[in-house]
N, C-alpha and C positions, 0 to 999 in steps of 0.2 A: 645892759643885757648881756648876761653870760652865755656863751656858746658852747655847746657839746659837739665835739668832733668825733664821730665814730669811724674808725679807720678799719680797713680789711685789706691786707696784703699777705698773701700766704708765705712769702719769702722775704719778709721785710729786712732781714740781716743783709740780703745782697741786692736789696732794691737801692738804687742811687737816689731817685728822685722822692718817692714817697716817704723813705726814711729821713730824708733832707728836710721835706715839708714838716713832719712830726717834730724833728729836733728845733725847728724855728718856731712853731706855735708853742712848743712846750716851754718857751721863754716867758710866756704870758699867763702862769697858772691863776692869776686872780681874775682873768677875764676869759680863758678858755680851758675847759676841761676836754682831755684827750682819753678816749676808750679805744684801745687797740685790740681788736677782737682776737687776732691769732696769738698775740702775746698773752692775753688774758684766759684764752681757751683753747690751748693746744690740742686737747682733747675733743674739741668741738661740742662740749656740753656747756650750754650757755645758762648762766644765772640768771633766769628770766626776771625774778623779783628785783635783783640788783640792777639790771639793765632799764626796768621800768622805772625804778626809783631815779635813776641818772635822768632819764627822758623827762620825768615829771619836775626836776629841779632846774630845767633850762627852758628857755623860751625860743632859741634857734638850734637847729640841729643840723650838722653838715655831715653827709656821708662821703668818705674819702676813700677812693680805691682806684687800682690800675684797671683799664677797660681791656678786657680780652675776652675772646668768645662772644663780642657784642653784649656783655653784660657785666655784672659785679661778680667779685669771687663767691664761692658757694657760701662761707660762713657769714657773709654779709646777708645773702638771700635767706639764709637759715635764721638769722637774727630777725629780719623782717617777718618771716613766717610765725616764729615762735614768740617774738616780743609784742608784736602789734596785734593783740588779741582782741576779739570782739567782747564788749562788756568793760574793757578797759581803754583801748586806744580809740574805739569806735562802738557805735551802737546805742541801743535804747539807754538813755540816761547817763551815757559816758562818751563824751567827744573830748578826750584828753588834748588832743592836737589842735583843736579849735583855737585860733589865734597864735599859735606857734608857726615859726617859719622854718622850712626845710630846704636845704641847698645841698649841692653836689661839687665835690672836687675830684677831677678825673684827670688820670694821666694815660697817655697813649703813646705807642712808638711810632704810630704813622702820622703823617703830615696832615694838616687840616684840609688841603685840597683832595686828600683821598676820600674824605667824607663830604662829598658833594654830589649832585646829580651827574656830573661829568667825570667823577673820579672813580677809583677802583670799588667802593662800597656803595655807591649809587644814592646814598642818603647822607644828610648832614647829622652831626653828632646830636643836635637837639631832638631830631626825629628818633634816633637809635635810644636815646635817654627818655623817651615819652612815658614808659612805664613807671619811672619814678616821679615824674610830674603828676602823673594820673593817681598814683598812691597818695601825693600831698593832696590833691584835689579831694580824693575820697575820704581822707581824714580831716577835710576842712581846715587844712593848713595853707598857709602862703607858700610859694615856691619861688626861690630865687633863680636868677640867672646862673647856671652852672659856671664854675671856674674850671677851665679846661687846659692842660698843657700838653700840646701835640709834639710830636717828633722827637721823643725822648730815646735815645739810644746809645750804644757804648762810645759814640763819637761826640756825645754832648759834653761840652767842657764843664770843669768844676765851677767856673764862673757863671755859666748858663744856669746851672743847677742852683747856685745860690741866689741868683737873680730871680729866678722862679720861687724859691722858697720865700724870698722877701715880699714878692708880689702876693703870694699866697697868704702869708701872714697879714698883710695890709687888708687883704679881702676878708679874711675872718674877724679881724678886729673892727673893720668899719661894718657894722651891722647895715645891711641893705634892707631898703623896704621890698617887700616881696612883690613880684610881678603879677601873682594872682591874688586877688583880694576875695575872700569868701565872706558873704554876708551872714551875720549870726542870726 
């Protein structure tokens, strides 16, 4: 199974972790296709047909992004809005994502304990990522448990970044069975 990673980081050149993640998974071009939205579309004009063709050619899609403002970066949201069109991704006679698997790879500068009922943000990360799970359900796709890296900041060592990148590559390479199964 070949995996498509759709990455969105508006400042990838200064990112320590998301850039490292992409460098690591790009070592496996026979198994992983990387589509870095801000690199491909600096003018925010998405080639919808090209992106749809990429999605059609893969059985597993992972959305990779830094988590800020409790959501994904704007270009990823734009991708979702413009590429996942009725009549192509879903709708009468066209459920392109049925049988595909959707996953997430999310980085955050805060600790995992901050995302808990007793933490600063009162909700667990899986709750905050629920719109992505619901998108997968709506598209009749499977949804994998998200790969989340907490606590990335300027004090994160190069060794910790590399370890995270290697764990991420293993996660992407090891196709997981989706947690949500949709009956055909």
